[in-house]
C-alpha positions as CSV (number, residue, x, y, z in Angstrom):
1,M,35.4,74.7,151.6
2,S,35.3,76.3,155.0
3,N,38.1,73.9,156.2
4,P,41.2,76.1,157.0
5,R,43.4,73.4,155.6
6,T,41.6,73.3,152.2
7,I,41.4,77.1,152.0
8,T,45.2,77.3,152.6
9,V,45.9,74.6,150.0
10,V,43.7,76.4,147.4
11,A,45.3,79.7,148.2
12,L,48.9,78.2,147.7
13,V,47.8,76.8,144.4
14,V,46.4,80.1,143.3
15,I,49.5,82.0,144.5
16,A,51.7,79.6,142.6
17,A,49.7,80.1,139.4
18,L,50.1,83.8,139.8
19,M,53.9,83.4,140.0
20,R,53.6,82.6,136.3
21,V,52.7,86.2,135.7
22,L,55.9,87.5,137.2
23,P,59.1,87.7,135.0
24,H,60.9,84.3,135.1
25,P,63.3,82.3,133.0
26,M,61.7,80.4,130.2
27,N,59.9,77.3,131.5
28,F,60.8,78.1,135.1
29,T,57.2,78.0,136.3
30,P,55.2,76.4,139.0
31,V,52.9,74.4,136.6
32,A,53.8,70.9,137.6
33,A,54.5,71.7,141.2
34,L,51.0,73.2,141.7
35,A,49.4,70.2,139.9
36,L,51.3,67.8,142.2
37,F,50.5,69.8,145.3
38,A,46.8,70.0,144.4
39,G,46.7,66.3,143.7
40,A,48.5,65.4,146.9
41,Y,46.4,67.7,149.2
42,L,43.0,68.3,147.7
43,S,40.6,65.4,148.1
44,R,37.2,66.8,147.0
45,G,36.2,65.2,143.6
46,M,36.4,67.8,140.9
47,M,38.1,70.4,143.1
48,V,41.3,68.6,142.6
49,L,41.1,69.2,138.9
50,M,39.3,72.5,138.9
51,V,41.5,74.5,141.3
52,P,44.8,74.1,139.3
53,G,43.0,74.2,136.0
54,V,41.2,77.4,136.7
55,A,44.4,78.9,138.3
56,L,46.3,78.1,135.1
57,V,43.6,79.5,132.7
58,F,43.4,82.7,134.7
59,S,47.1,83.1,134.9
60,D,47.2,82.5,131.1
61,L,44.6,85.3,130.7
62,A,46.5,87.6,133.0
63,M,49.6,87.2,130.8
64,G,47.6,88.0,127.7
65,H,48.1,84.6,126.2
66,G,45.5,83.9,123.6
67,F,44.2,80.4,123.3
68,H,46.2,78.1,121.1
69,P,45.3,74.4,120.6
70,V,48.7,73.5,122.1
71,N,47.2,74.8,125.4
72,L,45.1,71.7,125.5
73,F,48.2,69.7,125.8
74,V,49.6,72.0,128.5
75,Y,46.3,71.6,130.5
76,G,46.2,67.8,129.7
77,S,49.8,67.4,131.1
78,M,48.7,69.3,134.2
79,L,45.7,66.9,134.7
80,L,48.0,64.0,134.3
81,T,50.4,65.5,136.8
82,V,47.5,66.0,139.3
83,G,47.1,62.2,139.0
84,V,50.7,61.7,139.9
85,G,50.1,64.0,142.9
86,R,47.2,61.7,143.9
87,L,49.7,59.0,144.4
88,L,51.3,61.1,147.2
89,Q,48.0,61.6,149.0
90,Y,48.7,59.1,151.7
91,R,52.5,59.0,151.9
92,R,54.2,62.4,151.3
93,T,57.9,61.6,151.9
94,P,60.6,63.7,150.6
95,L,61.9,60.9,148.3
96,R,58.4,60.3,146.9
97,I,57.9,64.0,146.3
98,V,61.2,64.2,144.4
99,F,60.2,61.2,142.2
100,A,56.7,62.7,141.7
101,T,58.2,66.1,140.8
102,L,60.6,64.5,138.2
103,A,57.6,62.5,136.8
104,G,55.5,65.7,136.5
105,S,58.4,67.4,134.7
106,L,58.7,64.5,132.3
107,V,55.0,64.3,131.7
108,F,55.0,68.0,130.9
109,F,57.9,67.7,128.5
110,I,56.6,64.6,126.7
111,V,52.9,65.8,126.4
112,T,53.5,69.4,125.5
113,N,56.2,68.7,122.9
114,F,54.0,66.0,121.3
115,G,51.2,68.6,121.1
116,F,53.5,71.2,119.6
117,W,54.8,68.7,117.0
118,L,51.3,67.5,116.2
119,L,49.6,70.9,115.9
120,T,52.3,73.0,114.2
121,S,54.0,72.7,110.9
122,I,57.6,73.5,112.3
123,Y,58.6,69.8,112.2
124,P,57.6,67.2,109.7
125,H,54.8,64.9,110.8
126,S,56.9,61.9,110.9
127,L,58.8,59.9,113.5
128,E,61.9,61.7,112.6
129,G,60.1,65.1,112.9
130,L,58.8,64.1,116.4
131,L,62.3,63.0,117.5
132,Q,63.6,66.3,116.2
133,C,61.0,68.2,118.2
134,Y,62.0,66.4,121.4
135,V,65.7,66.9,120.8
136,R,65.4,70.6,120.2
137,A,63.3,70.9,123.4
138,I,66.0,69.4,125.6
139,P,67.7,72.7,126.4
140,F,64.4,74.0,127.8
141,V,63.7,71.0,130.0
142,R,66.4,71.8,132.5
143,F,64.5,75.0,133.5
144,T,61.3,73.0,133.7
145,I,62.8,70.5,136.1
146,L,64.6,73.2,138.1
147,G,61.4,75.3,138.4
148,D,59.4,72.3,139.3
149,F,61.8,71.3,142.0
150,C,62.0,74.9,143.4
151,Y,58.3,75.3,143.5
152,S,57.7,71.8,144.9
153,V,60.0,72.6,147.8
154,A,58.2,75.9,148.4
155,L,54.8,74.3,148.2
156,F,55.2,71.0,149.9
157,G,57.9,72.2,152.4
158,G,56.1,75.5,153.1
159,F,52.9,73.7,153.8
160,A,54.5,71.1,156.0
161,L,56.2,73.8,158.0
162,A,52.9,75.7,158.3
163,A,51.0,72.6,159.3
164,H,53.6,71.8,161.9
165,T,53.2,75.2,163.5
166,V,49.5,75.9,162.9
167,P,47.3,73.2,164.5
168,L,44.3,74.0,162.3
169,L,46.3,73.0,159.2
170,K,47.3,69.5,160.6
171,E,45.9,66.6,158.7
172,A,43.1,64.8,160.4
173,R,44.0,61.2,161.0
174,T,41.8,58.6,159.5
175,T,41.7,54.9,159.3
176,K,41.7,54.9,155.6
177,R,44.9,53.3,154.3
178,S,46.8,53.7,151.1
179,P,46.5,50.8,148.7
180,N,50.3,50.6,148.8
181,A,50.4,50.5,152.7
182,G,52.0,47.3,154.0
């Protein structure tokens, strides 16, 4: 991991995770943005999963959050969002990043609320209870989406600006093409 580009990407992911520790509006966190960013920029096997995963676990510990089984759904949604970020690996355009960010927000919303419904007794374990859980979570999703967009702009935009001005951070050009390339 001696590559300055990789070190910078890992540092940005860790800094974004630490932003969760600072006071913030409910659900206005960098979780999906850091998962997208890691998926888009980290290319080494397990590192793409480990860096955001470890960053989230340690920020949870720093905030004094005990482990709750619903955390598995939070971390699972993060892993799925890393997968969405992998789709950006070869073509990181602003429009693709916008759609990926929205997809990450929706993955988080769907997966974590399903986990909450499944593992708690607040809502009946029926289709009606699941729908009630999702409907009651709608007011919180706007902060999730807003936070994800703000942090995505900061991470993707900040890194693009840094790579434009610091030659060591520029992406090495390879002949490998995206499966979607035409």
